[in-house]
Backbone as a chain_set.jsonl record, in Angstrom:
{"seq": "MASYGVEDRPYSVVLRSGVRALMGTYSKLAMEEIRADYNKFAREVAIDVDQRVVLKTPVDTGRARANWVVGFSRPVRRARRTVDQSGGATIVENTRKIQQAKDFVNVWISNNLPYINELENGSSRQAPAGMARLAVNETVRVFSNRRI", "coords": {"N": [[-24.394, -33.369, -25.063], [-22.608, -35.765, -25.28], [-23.387, -38.993, -23.095], [-22.568, -40.402, -20.091], [-22.311, -43.383, -18.273], [-22.26, -45.885, -15.56], [-22.656, -49.191, -15.285], [-24.19, -52.446, -13.617], [-22.927, -55.734, -13.851], [-22.264, -57.249, -16.673], [-19.61, -55.188, -15.15], [-19.645, -52.339, -16.614], [-18.273, -49.206, -18.476], [-19.939, -47.213, -20.27], [-19.858, -45.123, -22.846], [-21.712, -42.648, -24.336], [-22.702, -41.408, -27.714], [-24.122, -38.198, -28.445], [-23.985, -36.591, -30.475], [-25.362, -36.481, -33.359], [-28.056, -35.491, -33.231], [-27.541, -33.164, -33.962], [-27.093, -32.906, -36.652], [-27.807, -31.672, -39.853], [-28.755, -29.363, -39.102], [-26.403, -27.321, -39.132], [-23.98, -26.042, -41.886], [-22.367, -27.781, -43.999], [-19.877, -28.086, -44.39], [-19.461, -26.841, -41.701], [-20.361, -29.115, -39.72], [-18.606, -31.29, -40.781], [-15.828, -30.536, -39.516], [-17.452, -30.193, -37.029], [-18.048, -32.846, -36.076], [-15.459, -34.16, -36.956], [-13.486, -32.593, -34.629], [-15.457, -33.637, -32.292], [-15.264, -36.36, -32.372], [-12.426, -36.629, -31.849], [-12.424, -35.612, -29.547], [-14.363, -37.288, -27.949], [-12.909, -39.816, -28.32], [-10.853, -39.222, -26.901], [-11.64, -38.947, -24.227], [-12.748, -41.271, -23.847], [-10.198, -43.076, -24.043], [-8.847, -41.855, -21.799], [-10.697, -42.605, -19.556], [-10.13, -45.306, -19.274], [-7.68, -45.664, -19.356], [-7.381, -44.719, -16.623], [-9.343, -46.646, -14.708], [-8.35, -49.06, -15.244], [-5.472, -49.181, -14.157], [-6.451, -48.268, -11.869], [-7.402, -50.74, -10.974], [-6.907, -53.282, -8.524], [-4.663, -55.21, -7.862], [-3.956, -58.661, -8.016], [-3.369, -61.08, -9.457], [-3.33, -60.125, -11.821], [-5.245, -60.466, -13.209], [-7.83, -59.324, -13.104], [-7.17, -56.738, -13.992], [-6.202, -57.201, -16.678], [-8.816, -57.916, -17.852], [-10.314, -55.584, -18.625], [-12.141, -54.772, -20.946], [-12.615, -53.345, -24.306], [-15.392, -52.497, -26.016], [-17.543, -51.992, -28.821], [-20.912, -50.413, -29.427], [-22.112, -52.303, -28.04], [-21.106, -54.12, -24.933], [-18.286, -56.231, -24.09], [-19.023, -59.357, -23.339], [-17.401, -61.406, -22.52], [-14.808, -63.157, -20.281], [-11.39, -62.922, -20.111], [-8.33, -65.209, -19.976], [-5.864, -64.056, -19.84], [-3.208, -62.266, -18.102], [-2.13, -59.139, -16.631], [0.075, -57.751, -14.705], [1.072, -54.894, -14.428], [-0.929, -53.518, -16.076], [-0.108, -52.006, -18.621], [-0.145, -53.725, -20.805], [-2.751, -53.842, -21.414], [-3.927, -51.341, -21.597], [-2.695, -50.122, -23.63], [-3.769, -51.998, -25.636], [-6.523, -51.35, -25.514], [-5.88, -48.606, -26.137], [-5.668, -48.735, -28.68], [-7.944, -49.713, -29.697], [-9.728, -48.083, -29.622], [-8.884, -45.981, -30.404], [-9.22, -46.896, -33.461], [-12.122, -46.548, -33.543], [-15.401, -46.227, -35.078], [-16.849, -43.642, -36.193], [-18.859, -41.661, -34.166], [-19.714, -43.683, -32.366], [-20.946, -45.932, -29.486], [-18.85, -46.338, -26.741], [-17.887, -48.978, -25.269], [-16.175, -49.805, -21.926], [-15.386, -52.923, -20.397], [-15.769, -55.579, -18.006], [-15.323, -58.537, -17.006], [-15.032, -60.322, -15.18], [-16.185, -62.648, -12.294], [-15.854, -61.348, -9.959], [-15.679, -58.72, -9.887], [-17.127, -56.823, -9.661], [-17.404, -57.24, -6.684], [-14.553, -56.016, -6.061], [-14.86, -53.588, -7.241], [-16.757, -52.669, -5.458], [-15.128, -52.051, -3.073], [-13.927, -54.195, -1.821], [-11.042, -54.853, -1.811], [-8.139, -53.784, -0.158], [-6.382, -52.225, -1.685], [-8.211, -50.717, -3.267], [-10.216, -49.504, -2.135], [-12.613, -47.618, -2.423], [-13.302, -48.532, -4.735], [-13.198, -48.55, -8.603], [-13.985, -47.891, -11.297], [-16.507, -46.214, -11.198], [-14.831, -44.196, -9.704], [-12.837, -43.519, -11.934], [-14.035, -42.634, -13.853], [-15.606, -40.624, -12.812], [-13.418, -38.955, -12.262], [-12.404, -38.455, -14.835], [-14.463, -36.849, -16.108], [-14.451, -34.589, -14.385], [-11.884, -33.928, -15.183], [-11.827, -33.032, -18.004], [-14.548, -31.423, -18.249], [-14.047, -28.572, -18.036], [-13.008, -28.531, -20.659], [-13.39, -27.639, -24.291], [-15.209, -29.097, -27.123]], "CA": [[-24.357, -34.135, -26.09], [-22.482, -36.889, -24.977], [-23.289, -39.058, -21.663], [-21.738, -41.746, -19.566], [-22.782, -44.23, -17.19], [-21.552, -47.206, -15.006], [-23.54, -50.648, -15.134], [-23.209, -53.481, -13.354], [-23.108, -56.932, -14.444], [-20.73, -56.994, -16.54], [-19.216, -54.261, -14.78], [-19.089, -51.33, -17.897], [-18.35, -47.698, -18.507], [-20.313, -46.648, -21.72], [-19.676, -43.312, -23.417], [-22.981, -42.216, -25.584], [-22.737, -40.187, -28.373], [-25.249, -37.57, -28.911], [-23.833, -35.573, -31.632], [-26.11, -37.085, -34.025], [-29.076, -34.509, -33.014], [-27.169, -31.826, -34.685], [-27.061, -33.35, -38.336], [-28.547, -31.034, -40.791], [-28.34, -27.483, -38.635], [-25.118, -26.561, -39.547], [-23.604, -26.516, -43.022], [-21.751, -29.368, -44.088], [-18.516, -27.962, -43.914], [-19.221, -26.979, -40.156], [-20.702, -30.246, -39.53], [-17.591, -31.984, -40.838], [-15.507, -29.998, -38.54], [-17.921, -30.625, -35.586], [-17.425, -34.258, -36.675], [-14.035, -34.37, -36.368], [-13.595, -32.432, -33.194], [-16.299, -34.323, -31.524], [-15.146, -37.645, -32.399], [-11.302, -36.707, -31.328], [-12.973, -35.425, -28.096], [-14.637, -38.365, -27.536], [-11.851, -40.682, -27.985], [-9.878, -38.704, -25.632], [-12.215, -39.216, -22.792], [-12.638, -42.875, -23.813], [-8.898, -43.674, -23.354], [-8.35, -41.351, -20.276], [-11.282, -43.867, -18.537], [-9.975, -46.795, -19.678], [-6.096, -45.707, -18.547], [-7.634, -44.683, -15.297], [-9.7, -47.762, -14.618], [-6.699, -50.503, -15.404], [-4.736, -48.32, -13.477], [-7.306, -48.231, -10.145], [-7.843, -51.819, -10.4], [-6.179, -53.649, -7.495], [-3.492, -56.334, -8.52], [-3.377, -59.778, -6.858], [-2.465, -61.99, -10.45], [-3.489, -59.059, -12.563], [-6.294, -60.47, -14.237], [-8.422, -58.107, -13.071], [-6.766, -55.509, -14.602], [-6.492, -57.443, -18.052], [-9.883, -58.163, -18.179], [-11.349, -54.476, -18.785], [-12.259, -54.512, -22.384], [-13.598, -52.398, -25.193], [-16.46, -52.934, -26.997], [-18.472, -50.541, -29.556], [-22.368, -50.456, -29.518], [-22.748, -53.066, -26.909], [-20.178, -54.432, -24.051], [-18.1, -57.407, -24.341], [-19.423, -60.132, -22.711], [-16.683, -62.76, -22.205], [-13.884, -62.941, -19.544], [-9.939, -63.4, -20.82], [-7.779, -65.659, -19.546], [-4.68, -63.299, -19.581], [-2.973, -61.197, -16.804], [-1.448, -58.012, -16.853], [-0.199, -56.79, -13.865], [1.159, -53.75, -14.793], [-2.037, -52.592, -16.608], [0.165, -51.734, -19.608], [-0.556, -54.484, -22.264], [-4.358, -54.002, -21.642], [-4.098, -49.84, -21.918], [-2.094, -50.426, -25.449], [-4.552, -52.741, -26.822], [-8.225, -50.81, -25.178], [-6.279, -47.4, -26.641], [-5.38, -48.757, -30.106], [-8.92, -49.844, -30.218], [-10.52, -46.981, -29.273], [-8.465, -44.906, -31.685], [-9.839, -46.973, -34.417], [-13.671, -46.795, -33.365], [-15.994, -45.304, -36.48], [-17.433, -42.094, -35.747], [-20.103, -41.237, -33.458], [-20.367, -45.054, -31.729], [-20.717, -45.568, -28.05], [-17.761, -47.0, -26.198], [-18.027, -49.972, -23.702], [-15.525, -50.658, -21.321], [-16.101, -53.649, -19.654], [-15.025, -56.343, -17.113], [-16.835, -59.574, -16.901], [-14.628, -61.587, -13.98], [-17.191, -63.122, -11.713], [-15.749, -60.848, -8.806], [-15.102, -57.429, -10.216], [-18.232, -56.116, -8.432], [-16.382, -57.141, -5.609], [-13.736, -55.35, -6.438], [-15.809, -52.152, -7.352], [-17.645, -52.411, -4.061], [-14.251, -52.136, -1.863], [-13.612, -55.467, -1.146], [-9.765, -55.002, -2.058], [-7.867, -52.733, 0.699], [-5.561, -51.595, -2.758], [-8.754, -49.711, -3.836], [-10.962, -49.294, -1.003], [-13.506, -46.818, -2.937], [-13.509, -49.104, -6.143], [-12.31, -48.214, -9.694], [-15.006, -47.442, -12.476], [-17.276, -45.044, -10.646], [-13.806, -43.254, -9.914], [-12.121, -42.992, -13.176], [-15.345, -41.935, -14.789], [-15.597, -39.313, -12.405], [-12.233, -38.086, -12.11], [-12.252, -38.378, -16.058], [-15.307, -35.787, -15.845], [-13.661, -33.029, -13.538], [-10.367, -32.979, -16.065], [-12.988, -32.607, -19.311], [-15.598, -31.097, -18.016], [-13.953, -27.484, -18.397], [-12.849, -28.41, -22.199], [-14.334, -27.322, -25.143], [-14.677, -29.677, -28.324]], "C": [[-23.757, -35.4, -26.058], [-22.942, -37.35, -23.034], [-22.467, -40.297, -21.127], [-22.568, -42.431, -18.462], [-21.976, -45.487, -16.9], [-23.093, -48.268, -14.726], [-23.001, -51.617, -14.384], [-23.697, -54.761, -14.018], [-23.528, -57.201, -15.797], [-20.604, -55.564, -15.914], [-19.134, -53.119, -16.249], [-19.06, -50.025, -17.233], [-18.73, -47.955, -20.241], [-20.344, -45.512, -22.016], [-20.374, -43.314, -24.598], [-22.317, -41.121, -26.332], [-24.231, -39.605, -28.49], [-25.195, -36.431, -30.095], [-25.058, -35.636, -32.903], [-27.352, -36.289, -34.442], [-28.437, -33.525, -34.094], [-27.34, -31.636, -36.145], [-28.103, -32.495, -38.806], [-28.971, -29.617, -40.037], [-27.507, -26.85, -38.954], [-25.109, -26.796, -41.088], [-22.587, -27.842, -43.211], [-20.501, -29.496, -44.144], [-18.564, -27.962, -42.277], [-19.267, -28.123, -40.048], [-19.607, -31.503, -39.748], [-16.251, -31.386, -39.764], [-15.92, -30.42, -37.239], [-17.669, -31.938, -35.657], [-16.188, -34.581, -36.034], [-13.241, -34.06, -35.195], [-14.109, -33.393, -32.187], [-15.394, -35.443, -31.375], [-13.649, -37.551, -31.549], [-11.628, -36.793, -30.049], [-13.387, -36.655, -27.534], [-13.835, -39.167, -27.531], [-10.798, -40.6, -26.914], [-10.329, -39.216, -24.431], [-12.144, -40.621, -22.597], [-11.429, -43.279, -22.763], [-8.797, -42.954, -21.933], [-9.468, -42.558, -19.46], [-10.829, -44.962, -18.692], [-8.517, -46.404, -18.858], [-6.375, -45.891, -16.9], [-8.215, -45.946, -14.372], [-8.836, -48.923, -14.46], [-6.222, -49.777, -14.628], [-5.222, -48.538, -11.838], [-7.454, -49.393, -9.834], [-6.581, -52.715, -9.465], [-5.546, -55.038, -8.446], [-3.204, -57.548, -7.458], [-2.235, -60.865, -8.212], [-2.313, -61.366, -11.464], [-4.235, -59.475, -13.725], [-7.615, -60.017, -14.267], [-8.272, -56.924, -14.02], [-6.584, -55.747, -16.139], [-7.795, -57.976, -18.555], [-10.751, -56.482, -18.621], [-10.724, -53.95, -20.426], [-12.9, -53.55, -22.95], [-14.03, -52.827, -26.401], [-17.026, -51.631, -27.926], [-20.041, -51.318, -29.665], [-22.96, -51.119, -28.084], [-21.287, -53.482, -25.867], [-19.588, -55.964, -24.45], [-18.123, -58.384, -23.36], [-18.802, -61.702, -22.118], [-15.587, -62.276, -21.315], [-12.607, -63.462, -20.424], [-9.352, -64.154, -19.781], [-6.326, -65.306, -19.175], [-4.425, -62.61, -18.454], [-1.982, -60.084, -17.475], [-1.206, -57.255, -15.63], [0.052, -55.389, -13.928], [-0.392, -52.865, -15.274], [-1.659, -52.39, -17.832], [0.054, -51.97, -20.871], [-1.907, -54.251, -22.323], [-4.548, -52.357, -22.175], [-3.719, -49.611, -23.394], [-2.928, -50.831, -25.865], [-5.651, -52.239, -26.701], [-7.101, -49.622, -26.283], [-6.183, -47.84, -28.418], [-6.938, -49.109, -30.719], [-10.088, -48.934, -30.565], [-10.507, -45.647, -30.542], [-9.176, -45.45, -33.193], [-11.517, -47.127, -34.847], [-14.043, -45.899, -34.424], [-16.53, -44.117, -35.237], [-18.778, -42.193, -34.611], [-20.644, -42.854, -32.359], [-20.068, -44.904, -30.356], [-19.748, -46.531, -27.86], [-18.03, -47.754, -25.161], [-16.965, -50.057, -23.344], [-15.636, -51.225, -20.025], [-15.36, -54.723, -19.023], [-15.773, -57.225, -16.444], [-16.292, -60.338, -15.895], [-16.03, -61.388, -12.611], [-16.948, -62.23, -10.308], [-15.279, -59.405, -8.823], [-16.343, -56.559, -9.367], [-17.912, -56.052, -7.322], [-15.809, -55.971, -5.212], [-14.107, -53.88, -6.485], [-16.392, -51.723, -6.069], [-16.938, -52.246, -2.831], [-14.068, -53.032, -1.159], [-12.042, -55.729, -1.127], [-9.096, -53.45, -0.998], [-6.87, -51.926, -0.607], [-6.787, -50.234, -3.639], [-10.427, -49.945, -3.482], [-12.674, -48.803, -1.619], [-13.822, -47.257, -4.398], [-12.669, -48.284, -7.183], [-12.913, -47.467, -10.599], [-15.455, -46.189, -12.055], [-16.004, -43.962, -10.405], [-13.25, -42.631, -10.773], [-13.194, -42.527, -13.79], [-15.274, -40.405, -13.84], [-14.463, -38.055, -12.231], [-12.242, -37.421, -13.902], [-12.883, -36.764, -16.354], [-14.776, -34.738, -15.599], [-12.501, -32.882, -14.814], [-11.04, -32.838, -17.238], [-13.684, -31.984, -19.504], [-15.369, -29.379, -18.302], [-13.174, -27.252, -20.31], [-13.546, -27.895, -23.096], [-13.839, -28.401, -26.341], [-14.458, -28.903, -29.251]], "O": [[-24.282, -36.257, -26.769], [-22.899, -36.596, -22.062], [-21.8, -41.031, -21.856], [-23.47, -41.835, -17.872], [-21.219, -46.044, -17.696], [-24.16, -48.043, -14.155], [-21.792, -51.833, -14.299], [-24.751, -54.81, -14.652], [-24.693, -57.361, -16.161], [-21.505, -54.766, -16.171], [-18.173, -53.433, -16.951], [-19.478, -49.667, -16.132], [-18.121, -48.579, -21.111], [-20.995, -44.764, -21.286], [-19.968, -43.778, -25.663], [-21.622, -40.21, -25.882], [-25.258, -40.276, -28.598], [-26.074, -35.661, -30.485], [-25.559, -34.562, -33.236], [-27.757, -36.277, -35.604], [-29.098, -33.234, -35.09], [-27.629, -30.597, -36.74], [-29.213, -32.519, -38.272], [-29.614, -28.824, -40.724], [-27.718, -25.65, -39.128], [-25.942, -27.528, -41.623], [-22.268, -28.679, -42.366], [-19.896, -30.562, -44.023], [-17.943, -28.779, -41.598], [-18.164, -28.63, -40.251], [-19.668, -32.526, -39.066], [-15.744, -32.35, -39.191], [-15.148, -30.898, -36.407], [-16.644, -32.142, -35.008], [-15.947, -35.098, -34.943], [-12.459, -34.873, -34.702], [-13.375, -33.911, -31.345], [-14.75, -35.545, -30.331], [-13.56, -38.317, -30.59], [-11.303, -37.756, -29.354], [-12.728, -37.091, -26.59], [-13.8, -39.604, -26.381], [-10.15, -41.448, -26.301], [-9.606, -39.839, -23.655], [-11.683, -41.186, -21.605], [-11.406, -43.593, -21.573], [-8.657, -43.681, -20.949], [-8.909, -43.395, -18.75], [-11.368, -45.795, -17.963], [-8.333, -46.894, -17.744], [-5.904, -46.731, -16.133], [-7.587, -46.239, -13.354], [-8.773, -49.604, -13.437], [-7.228, -49.614, -13.936], [-4.519, -48.875, -10.885], [-7.652, -49.621, -8.641], [-5.411, -52.702, -9.849], [-5.998, -55.596, -9.446], [-2.513, -57.505, -6.44], [-1.066, -61.237, -8.117], [-1.391, -61.675, -12.219], [-4.064, -59.09, -14.882], [-8.418, -60.215, -15.179], [-9.154, -56.338, -14.647], [-6.741, -54.8, -16.909], [-7.83, -58.473, -19.681], [-11.944, -56.558, -18.916], [-9.773, -53.325, -20.896], [-13.706, -52.867, -22.318], [-13.48, -53.298, -27.396], [-16.865, -50.451, -27.615], [-20.24, -52.506, -29.921], [-23.839, -50.711, -27.324], [-20.277, -52.928, -26.301], [-20.304, -56.78, -25.032], [-17.262, -58.325, -22.483], [-19.352, -62.662, -21.578], [-15.291, -61.086, -21.422], [-12.759, -64.297, -21.315], [-9.733, -63.897, -18.639], [-5.645, -65.994, -18.414], [-5.384, -62.303, -17.746], [-1.301, -60.158, -18.497], [-1.928, -56.305, -15.325], [-0.809, -54.649, -13.452], [-0.767, -51.785, -14.817], [-2.61, -52.494, -18.607], [0.08, -51.189, -21.822], [-2.381, -54.475, -23.436], [-5.296, -52.156, -23.132], [-4.412, -48.978, -24.191], [-3.305, -50.133, -26.807], [-6.301, -52.435, -27.728], [-7.484, -49.714, -27.449], [-6.705, -47.109, -29.261], [-7.221, -48.889, -31.896], [-10.995, -48.987, -31.396], [-11.288, -44.916, -31.151], [-9.62, -44.623, -33.99], [-12.039, -47.564, -35.872], [-13.324, -44.958, -34.762], [-16.533, -43.944, -34.018], [-19.529, -43.168, -34.623], [-21.727, -42.974, -31.784], [-19.25, -44.096, -29.915], [-19.671, -47.497, -28.618], [-18.414, -47.233, -24.114], [-16.235, -50.434, -24.26], [-15.85, -50.662, -18.951], [-14.221, -54.876, -19.465], [-16.618, -56.991, -15.581], [-17.069, -61.226, -15.543], [-16.581, -60.37, -12.192], [-17.843, -62.364, -9.474], [-14.589, -58.935, -7.918], [-16.133, -55.712, -8.499], [-18.012, -54.981, -6.722], [-16.211, -55.137, -4.401], [-13.584, -53.075, -5.714], [-16.476, -50.549, -5.708], [-17.504, -52.238, -1.738], [-14.011, -52.911, 0.064], [-11.654, -56.718, -0.505], [-9.545, -52.312, -1.133], [-6.643, -50.76, -0.283], [-6.452, -49.257, -4.308], [-11.394, -50.334, -4.137], [-13.697, -49.434, -1.352], [-14.467, -46.545, -5.169], [-11.732, -47.544, -6.884], [-12.458, -46.34, -10.796], [-14.918, -45.153, -12.446], [-16.159, -42.853, -10.916], [-13.05, -41.418, -10.701], [-12.813, -41.616, -14.524], [-14.913, -39.315, -14.285], [-14.559, -36.832, -12.123], [-12.118, -36.227, -14.178], [-12.221, -35.779, -16.685], [-14.574, -33.895, -16.473], [-12.297, -31.784, -15.332], [-10.327, -31.964, -17.731], [-13.899, -31.635, -20.665], [-16.345, -28.778, -18.751], [-12.94, -26.214, -20.929], [-14.65, -27.575, -22.654], [-12.66, -28.641, -26.602], [-14.002, -29.326, -30.313]]}, "num_chains": 1, "name": "protein.A"}
């Protein structure tokens, strides 16, 4: 029903909605219940991926952690000048955005720093296995047995 992917340049995690194919198959009441459950589940997954990728990002100045940003339907294509060594402010801001997402929208979690691909490919001793792919794989394992 939903898919995910990790893409390079900019480094992004995208969570795609696949529920629209069910429209018209079920009664209106059943569809509203499916819609509500699916959107709650999709937001939980997006928030989990975001938290994991931010906290797995190595810290020097905190700029790499601060540059994980949420976009809808397409990735955000700009780098920010802020820093966030703990990742807490970034997670709070991204969680707020994800919670306000429209139903069935693709959620993009992107980082546009010029060196983010190097970090993802293990250039830091703090994250030798990268961040985004690990975050997505961990989230898939956590949510794979849950029912919408």
